[in-house]
Backbone as JSON Lines, residues from 0, in Angstrom:
{"i":0,"aa":"M","n":[0.83,-1.18,0.0],"ca":[0.0,0.0,0.0],"c":[0.88,1.25,0.0]}
{"i":1,"aa":"E","n":[0.53,2.2,-0.82],"ca":[1.24,3.47,-0.91],"c":[1.12,4.24,0.4]}
{"i":2,"aa":"A","n":[2.15,5.0,0.77],"ca":[2.11,5.79,2.0],"c":[0.93,6.76,1.92]}
{"i":3,"aa":"P","n":[0.15,6.86,2.99],"ca":[-1.03,7.71,2.94],"c":[-0.69,9.2,2.97]}
{"i":4,"aa":"A","n":[-1.43,9.97,2.21],"ca":[-1.34,11.43,2.25],"c":[-2.35,12.0,3.25]}
{"i":5,"aa":"L","n":[-3.3,11.15,3.64],"ca":[-4.37,11.58,4.54],"c":[-4.73,10.43,5.47]}
{"i":6,"aa":"S","n":[-4.83,10.74,6.76],"ca":[-5.34,9.79,7.74],"c":[-6.71,10.27,8.19]}
{"i":7,"aa":"I","n":[-7.68,9.39,8.13],"ca":[-9.03,9.72,8.58],"c":[-9.28,8.96,9.87]}
{"i":8,"aa":"V","n":[-9.46,9.71,10.96],"ca":[-9.76,9.13,12.26],"c":[-11.28,8.98,12.33]}
{"i":9,"aa":"F","n":[-11.72,7.78,12.62],"ca":[-13.13,7.39,12.5],"c":[-13.56,6.68,13.79]}
{"i":10,"aa":"P","n":[-13.89,7.44,14.86],"ca":[-14.32,6.8,16.1],"c":[-15.62,6.03,15.88]}
{"i":11,"aa":"V","n":[-15.67,4.81,16.38],"ca":[-16.88,3.99,16.22],"c":[-17.41,3.58,17.6]}
{"i":12,"aa":"Y","n":[-18.72,3.49,17.69],"ca":[-19.34,3.02,18.93],"c":[-20.71,2.44,18.62]}
{"i":13,"aa":"R","n":[-20.79,1.12,18.65],"ca":[-22.05,0.39,18.51],"c":[-22.84,0.78,17.25]}
{"i":14,"aa":"E","n":[-22.14,0.93,16.14],"ca":[-22.78,1.28,14.87],"c":[-23.25,0.03,14.11]}
{"i":15,"aa":"G","n":[-22.69,-1.12,14.42],"ca":[-23.07,-2.35,13.71],"c":[-22.75,-2.25,12.23]}
{"i":16,"aa":"R","n":[-23.55,-2.93,11.41],"ca":[-23.31,-2.96,9.96],"c":[-23.57,-1.61,9.3]}
{"i":17,"aa":"G","n":[-24.3,-0.73,9.96],"ca":[-24.56,0.6,9.41],"c":[-23.29,1.39,9.13]}
{"i":18,"aa":"V","n":[-22.22,1.04,9.81],"ca":[-20.95,1.74,9.62],"c":[-20.43,1.57,8.19]}
{"i":19,"aa":"L","n":[-20.8,0.48,7.53],"ca":[-20.29,0.2,6.18],"c":[-20.75,1.25,5.17]}
{"i":20,"aa":"R","n":[-21.97,1.73,5.33],"ca":[-22.47,2.77,4.42],"c":[-21.61,4.03,4.52]}
{"i":21,"aa":"H","n":[-21.19,4.37,5.73],"ca":[-20.38,5.57,5.91],"c":[-18.95,5.36,5.42]}
{"i":22,"aa":"L","n":[-18.41,4.17,5.62],"ca":[-17.09,3.87,5.08],"c":[-17.08,3.93,3.56]}
{"i":23,"aa":"E","n":[-18.12,3.4,2.94],"ca":[-18.21,3.44,1.47],"c":[-18.26,4.89,0.98]}
{"i":24,"aa":"G","n":[-18.98,5.75,1.69],"ca":[-19.04,7.16,1.31],"c":[-17.68,7.82,1.38]}
{"i":25,"aa":"I","n":[-16.93,7.53,2.42],"ca":[-15.58,8.08,2.55],"c":[-14.69,7.53,1.44]}
{"i":26,"aa":"W","n":[-14.75,6.23,1.22],"ca":[-13.93,5.59,0.2],"c":[-14.17,6.21,-1.18]}
{"i":27,"aa":"R","n":[-15.42,6.53,-1.49],"ca":[-15.75,7.15,-2.79],"c":[-15.29,8.6,-2.86]}
{"i":28,"aa":"A","n":[-15.28,9.31,-1.74],"ca":[-14.99,10.75,-1.73],"c":[-13.49,11.07,-1.76]}
{"i":29,"aa":"V","n":[-12.67,10.18,-1.26],"ca":[-11.25,10.47,-1.11],"c":[-10.49,9.97,-2.34]}
{"i":30,"aa":"T","n":[-9.75,10.89,-2.96],"ca":[-9.02,10.54,-4.18],"c":[-7.51,10.47,-3.97]}
{"i":31,"aa":"V","n":[-7.04,10.8,-2.78],"ca":[-5.61,10.73,-2.47],"c":[-5.34,9.43,-1.7]}
{"i":32,"aa":"P","n":[-4.11,8.93,-1.73],"ca":[-3.79,7.76,-0.9],"c":[-4.12,8.07,0.56]}
{"i":33,"aa":"H","n":[-4.85,7.17,1.19],"ca":[-5.31,7.46,2.55],"c":[-5.42,6.19,3.38]}
{"i":34,"aa":"E","n":[-5.56,6.41,4.67],"ca":[-5.88,5.34,5.6],"c":[-7.08,5.81,6.43]}
{"i":35,"aa":"I","n":[-7.87,4.85,6.86],"ca":[-8.97,5.12,7.77],"c":[-8.66,4.36,9.05]}
{"i":36,"aa":"L","n":[-8.65,5.08,10.16],"ca":[-8.39,4.47,11.46],"c":[-9.72,4.39,12.21]}
{"i":37,"aa":"A","n":[-10.32,3.22,12.23],"ca":[-11.56,3.01,12.97],"c":[-11.18,2.71,14.4]}
{"i":38,"aa":"V","n":[-11.45,3.65,15.3],"ca":[-11.03,3.53,16.68],"c":[-12.23,3.13,17.53]}
{"i":39,"aa":"Y","n":[-12.09,2.02,18.26],"ca":[-13.19,1.48,19.05],"c":[-12.82,1.45,20.53]}
{"i":40,"aa":"D","n":[-13.86,1.42,21.39],"ca":[-13.65,1.4,22.83],"c":[-13.65,0.0,23.43]}
{"i":41,"aa":"L","n":[-14.62,-0.82,23.03],"ca":[-14.88,-2.08,23.71],"c":[-14.73,-3.26,22.76]}
{"i":42,"aa":"D","n":[-14.15,-4.34,23.25],"ca":[-13.92,-5.52,22.42],"c":[-15.21,-6.2,21.98]}
{"i":43,"aa":"D","n":[-16.33,-5.94,22.65],"ca":[-17.59,-6.57,22.27],"c":[-18.46,-5.63,21.42]}
{"i":44,"aa":"D","n":[-17.89,-4.55,20.9],"ca":[-18.64,-3.62,20.06],"c":[-19.12,-4.34,18.8]}
{"i":45,"aa":"P","n":[-20.43,-4.31,18.51],"ca":[-20.95,-5.0,17.33],"c":[-20.5,-4.39,16.01]}
{"i":46,"aa":"T","n":[-19.77,-3.32,16.07],"ca":[-19.22,-2.71,14.86],"c":[-17.97,-3.45,14.39]}
{"i":47,"aa":"L","n":[-17.28,-4.14,15.28],"ca":[-16.0,-4.77,14.93],"c":[-16.12,-5.84,13.84]}
{"i":48,"aa":"P","n":[-17.06,-6.79,13.91],"ca":[-17.12,-7.78,12.82],"c":[-17.32,-7.16,11.44]}
{"i":49,"aa":"P","n":[-18.24,-6.2,11.24],"ca":[-18.34,-5.61,9.9],"c":[-17.08,-4.85,9.49]}
{"i":50,"aa":"L","n":[-16.42,-4.19,10.44],"ca":[-15.18,-3.48,10.12],"c":[-14.11,-4.44,9.64]}
{"i":51,"aa":"R","n":[-13.95,-5.52,10.37],"ca":[-12.91,-6.49,10.01],"c":[-13.21,-7.16,8.67]}
{"i":52,"aa":"E","n":[-14.48,-7.38,8.4],"ca":[-14.88,-7.95,7.11],"c":[-14.57,-6.97,5.97]}
{"i":53,"aa":"W","n":[-14.89,-5.69,6.17],"ca":[-14.66,-4.66,5.15],"c":[-13.16,-4.49,4.91]}
{"i":54,"aa":"A","n":[-12.36,-4.63,5.97],"ca":[-10.9,-4.46,5.85],"c":[-10.26,-5.52,4.96]}
{"i":55,"aa":"L","n":[-10.9,-6.66,4.8],"ca":[-10.34,-7.7,3.94],"c":[-10.2,-7.22,2.49]}
{"i":56,"aa":"D","n":[-11.13,-6.39,2.04],"ca":[-11.09,-5.85,0.68],"c":[-10.57,-4.42,0.62]}
{"i":57,"aa":"H","n":[-10.34,-3.81,1.78],"ca":[-9.9,-2.41,1.85],"c":[-8.73,-2.33,2.83]}
{"i":58,"aa":"P","n":[-7.51,-2.64,2.36],"ca":[-6.36,-2.69,3.27],"c":[-5.99,-1.34,3.88]}
{"i":59,"aa":"H","n":[-6.58,-0.27,3.4],"ca":[-6.27,1.05,3.98],"c":[-7.05,1.28,5.28]}
{"i":60,"aa":"L","n":[-7.94,0.35,5.67],"ca":[-8.66,0.46,6.94],"c":[-7.85,-0.23,8.04]}
{"i":61,"aa":"R","n":[-7.61,0.51,9.11],"ca":[-6.97,-0.06,10.3],"c":[-7.95,0.05,11.46]}
{"i":62,"aa":"V","n":[-8.15,-1.05,12.15],"ca":[-9.03,-1.08,13.32],"c":[-8.12,-0.97,14.54]}
{"i":63,"aa":"V","n":[-8.34,0.09,15.34],"ca":[-7.43,0.44,16.43],"c":[-8.21,0.52,17.74]}
{"i":64,"aa":"R","n":[-7.7,-0.1,18.79],"ca":[-8.33,-0.04,20.13],"c":[-8.01,1.29,20.77]}
{"i":65,"aa":"N","n":[-9.02,1.96,21.32],"ca":[-8.84,3.22,22.03],"c":[-7.9,3.0,23.21]}
{"i":66,"aa":"A","n":[-6.8,3.72,23.23],"ca":[-5.77,3.53,24.25],"c":[-6.03,4.29,25.54]}
{"i":67,"aa":"Y","n":[-7.01,5.19,25.54],"ca":[-7.19,6.09,26.68],"c":[-8.5,5.88,27.43]}
{"i":68,"aa":"G","n":[-9.23,4.82,27.14],"ca":[-10.51,4.6,27.8],"c":[-11.65,5.0,26.89]}
{"i":69,"aa":"R","n":[-12.84,4.93,27.41],"ca":[-14.03,5.15,26.59],"c":[-14.27,6.62,26.26]}
{"i":70,"aa":"G","n":[-14.9,6.81,25.09],"ca":[-15.32,8.15,24.7],"c":[-14.73,8.61,23.39]}
{"i":71,"aa":"A","n":[-15.53,9.44,22.7],"ca":[-15.13,9.92,21.38],"c":[-13.84,10.74,21.41]}
{"i":72,"aa":"L","n":[-13.7,11.63,22.38],"ca":[-12.49,12.46,22.42],"c":[-11.24,11.62,22.64]}
{"i":73,"aa":"K","n":[-11.34,10.61,23.48],"ca":[-10.2,9.73,23.72],"c":[-9.91,8.88,22.48]}
{"i":74,"aa":"A","n":[-10.96,8.49,21.76],"ca":[-10.77,7.75,20.51],"c":[-10.1,8.63,19.47]}
{"i":75,"aa":"I","n":[-10.49,9.88,19.41],"ca":[-9.87,10.82,18.46],"c":[-8.39,10.98,18.8]}
{"i":76,"aa":"R","n":[-8.08,11.14,20.07],"ca":[-6.67,11.26,20.49],"c":[-5.88,10.02,20.07]}
{"i":77,"aa":"T","n":[-6.44,8.84,20.32],"ca":[-5.78,7.59,19.94],"c":[-5.54,7.57,18.43]}
{"i":78,"aa":"G","n":[-6.55,7.94,17.65],"ca":[-6.43,7.93,16.2],"c":[-5.38,8.9,15.69]}
{"i":79,"aa":"I","n":[-5.36,10.09,16.26],"ca":[-4.36,11.08,15.85],"c":[-2.95,10.57,16.13]}
{"i":80,"aa":"E","n":[-2.76,9.95,17.29],"ca":[-1.44,9.43,17.62],"c":[-1.04,8.25,16.73]}
{"i":81,"aa":"A","n":[-2.02,7.5,16.23],"ca":[-1.72,6.34,15.39],"c":[-1.62,6.7,13.9]}
{"i":82,"aa":"A","n":[-1.99,7.91,13.54],"ca":[-2.03,8.33,12.14],"c":[-0.65,8.32,11.5]}
{"i":83,"aa":"A","n":[-0.61,7.86,10.25],"ca":[0.65,7.78,9.52],"c":[0.83,8.92,8.52]}
{"i":84,"aa":"A","n":[-0.23,9.68,8.24],"ca":[-0.18,10.71,7.21],"c":[0.09,12.09,7.81]}
{"i":85,"aa":"P","n":[0.59,13.02,6.99],"ca":[0.84,14.38,7.48],"c":[-0.45,15.19,7.67]}
{"i":86,"aa":"R","n":[-1.54,14.76,7.04],"ca":[-2.83,15.46,7.2],"c":[-3.81,14.49,7.85]}
{"i":87,"aa":"I","n":[-4.55,15.0,8.83],"ca":[-5.49,14.17,9.59],"c":[-6.86,14.81,9.55]}
{"i":88,"aa":"L","n":[-7.85,13.98,9.32],"ca":[-9.24,14.42,9.28],"c":[-10.03,13.52,10.22]}
{"i":89,"aa":"V","n":[-10.95,14.09,10.98],"ca":[-11.82,13.32,11.85],"c":[-13.21,13.28,11.24]}
{"i":90,"aa":"M","n":[-13.75,12.08,11.09],"ca":[-15.12,11.91,10.59],"c":[-15.85,10.97,11.55]}
{"i":91,"aa":"M","n":[-17.06,11.32,11.92],"ca":[-17.81,10.51,12.87],"c":[-18.49,9.35,12.15]}
{"i":92,"aa":"S","n":[-18.54,8.21,12.81],"ca":[-19.05,6.99,12.19],"c":[-20.57,6.89,12.16]}
{"i":93,"aa":"D","n":[-21.26,7.84,12.77],"ca":[-22.72,7.78,12.76],"c":[-23.31,8.45,11.52]}
{"i":94,"aa":"G","n":[-22.46,8.91,10.63],"ca":[-22.94,9.52,9.39],"c":[-23.27,10.99,9.51]}
{"i":95,"aa":"S","n":[-22.94,11.61,10.65],"ca":[-23.27,13.02,10.82],"c":[-22.33,13.94,10.05]}
{"i":96,"aa":"D","n":[-21.24,13.41,9.51],"ca":[-20.32,14.19,8.67],"c":[-20.48,13.72,7.23]}
{"i":97,"aa":"D","n":[-20.57,14.66,6.32],"ca":[-20.76,14.34,4.91],"c":[-19.41,14.16,4.23]}
{"i":98,"aa":"P","n":[-19.09,12.96,3.78],"ca":[-17.78,12.72,3.13],"c":[-17.56,13.57,1.89]}
{"i":99,"aa":"R","n":[-18.62,14.07,1.29],"ca":[-18.45,14.9,0.08],"c":[-17.75,16.22,0.4]}
{"i":100,"aa":"T","n":[-17.58,16.56,1.69],"ca":[-16.85,17.78,2.06],"c":[-15.34,17.56,2.07]}
{"i":101,"aa":"I","n":[-14.91,16.32,2.02],"ca":[-13.48,16.02,2.14],"c":[-12.64,16.7,1.05]}
{"i":102,"aa":"P","n":[-12.99,16.62,-0.23],"ca":[-12.14,17.29,-1.23],"c":[-12.0,18.8,-1.0]}
{"i":103,"aa":"A","n":[-13.07,19.47,-0.58],"ca":[-12.98,20.91,-0.32],"c":[-12.09,21.2,0.87]}
{"i":104,"aa":"M","n":[-12.15,20.35,1.9],"ca":[-11.29,20.56,3.06],"c":[-9.83,20.35,2.69]}
{"i":105,"aa":"L","n":[-9.55,19.33,1.89],"ca":[-8.17,19.1,1.45],"c":[-7.68,20.25,0.58]}
{"i":106,"aa":"S","n":[-8.54,20.79,-0.26],"ca":[-8.16,21.94,-1.09],"c":[-7.81,23.15,-0.23]}
{"i":107,"aa":"A","n":[-8.58,23.36,0.83],"ca":[-8.29,24.48,1.73],"c":[-6.94,24.29,2.41]}
{"i":108,"aa":"L","n":[-6.63,23.06,2.82],"ca":[-5.32,22.8,3.41],"c":[-4.21,23.03,2.39]}
{"i":109,"aa":"D","n":[-4.41,22.54,1.18],"ca":[-3.41,22.72,0.12],"c":[-3.19,24.19,-0.22]}
{"i":110,"aa":"A","n":[-4.23,25.02,-0.01],"ca":[-4.13,26.45,-0.3],"c":[-3.48,27.22,0.85]}
{"i":111,"aa":"G","n":[-3.14,26.52,1.94],"ca":[-2.4,27.17,3.0],"c":[-3.12,27.28,4.34]}
{"i":112,"aa":"A","n":[-4.33,26.79,4.45],"ca":[-5.01,26.83,5.74],"c":[-4.26,25.97,6.75]}
{"i":113,"aa":"A","n":[-4.11,26.46,7.96],"ca":[-3.42,25.7,9.0],"c":[-4.33,24.63,9.59]}
{"i":114,"aa":"C","n":[-5.61,24.9,9.61],"ca":[-6.57,23.97,10.2],"c":[-7.91,24.14,9.48]}
{"i":115,"aa":"V","n":[-8.56,23.04,9.18],"ca":[-9.86,23.07,8.53],"c":[-10.8,22.18,9.32]}
{"i":116,"aa":"A","n":[-12.0,22.67,9.59],"ca":[-12.97,21.87,10.34],"c":[-14.35,22.04,9.74]}
{"i":117,"aa":"A","n":[-15.01,20.94,9.51],"ca":[-16.41,20.99,9.12],"c":[-17.24,21.04,10.4]}
{"i":118,"aa":"S","n":[-18.32,21.8,10.38],"ca":[-19.17,21.88,11.57],"c":[-20.62,22.02,11.16]}
{"i":119,"aa":"R","n":[-21.47,21.26,11.82],"ca":[-22.91,21.38,11.58],"c":[-23.45,22.69,12.1]}
{"i":120,"aa":"Y","n":[-22.66,23.42,12.89],"ca":[-23.12,24.65,13.52],"c":[-22.72,25.91,12.77]}
{"i":121,"aa":"M","n":[-21.99,25.78,11.66],"ca":[-21.57,26.93,10.87],"c":[-22.61,27.23,9.79]}
{"i":122,"aa":"N","n":[-22.55,28.43,9.22],"ca":[-23.44,28.76,8.11],"c":[-23.35,27.7,7.03]}
{"i":123,"aa":"G","n":[-24.48,27.2,6.61],"ca":[-24.52,26.16,5.59],"c":[-24.34,24.76,6.13]}
{"i":124,"aa":"G","n":[-23.99,24.63,7.4],"ca":[-23.81,23.31,8.01],"c":[-25.15,22.69,8.35]}
{"i":125,"aa":"R","n":[-25.14,21.38,8.47],"ca":[-26.35,20.67,8.87],"c":[-25.94,19.35,9.51]}
{"i":126,"aa":"Q","n":[-26.86,18.8,10.24],"ca":[-26.6,17.51,10.87],"c":[-27.23,16.43,10.01]}
{"i":127,"aa":"V","n":[-26.42,15.48,9.59],"ca":[-26.87,14.4,8.72],"c":[-26.83,13.1,9.52]}
{"i":128,"aa":"G","n":[-27.87,12.3,9.38],"ca":[-27.82,10.96,9.96],"c":[-28.26,10.85,11.4]}
{"i":129,"aa":"S","n":[-28.7,11.93,12.02],"ca":[-29.16,11.86,13.41],"c":[-30.61,12.3,13.48]}
{"i":130,"aa":"E","n":[-31.32,11.61,14.32],"ca":[-32.73,11.96,14.49],"c":[-33.09,11.93,15.96]}
{"i":131,"aa":"G","n":[-34.25,12.44,16.27],"ca":[-34.81,12.34,17.61],"c":[-33.96,12.95,18.69]}
{"i":132,"aa":"L","n":[-33.79,12.18,19.75],"ca":[-33.1,12.65,20.95],"c":[-31.65,13.08,20.64]}
{"i":133,"aa":"K","n":[-30.95,12.32,19.81],"ca":[-29.56,12.67,19.5],"c":[-29.48,14.05,18.87]}
{"i":134,"aa":"R","n":[-30.38,14.34,17.93],"ca":[-30.38,15.66,17.29],"c":[-30.73,16.74,18.29]}
{"i":135,"aa":"A","n":[-31.73,16.5,19.14],"ca":[-32.15,17.5,20.13],"c":[-31.03,17.78,21.13]}
{"i":136,"aa":"M","n":[-30.32,16.75,21.55],"ca":[-29.23,16.94,22.51],"c":[-28.06,17.68,21.89]}
{"i":137,"aa":"S","n":[-27.85,17.51,20.6],"ca":[-26.76,18.19,19.92],"c":[-27.06,19.67,19.83]}
């Protein structure tokens, strides 16, 4: 596998097979050599079997155990530390981040931005893939 130009940190938590739809979206959106680091908290997470199955055909996926305990922020920290590429992007596994924004974010970095972040709370932002209580709490 070619050295990655982009590492995508992808915290997962009890997403099950639904995670595959989001991985496919990322895989279609990214045109540079990349790796996806699926960071999980618990060994019994039902997301692990689909991830490991998908990795058989997608060697750029690495499944990484969260080194700092439970929680998305700790998973992000673990993923950043494990990243092999000079550019790192965080995408949530629940589908709340739109992979189609990845090329624009990479373009902004290439144009000299020090940091680029997509946010559902900015002008033009929206929350994708969440409904009910999760959306209300956000």
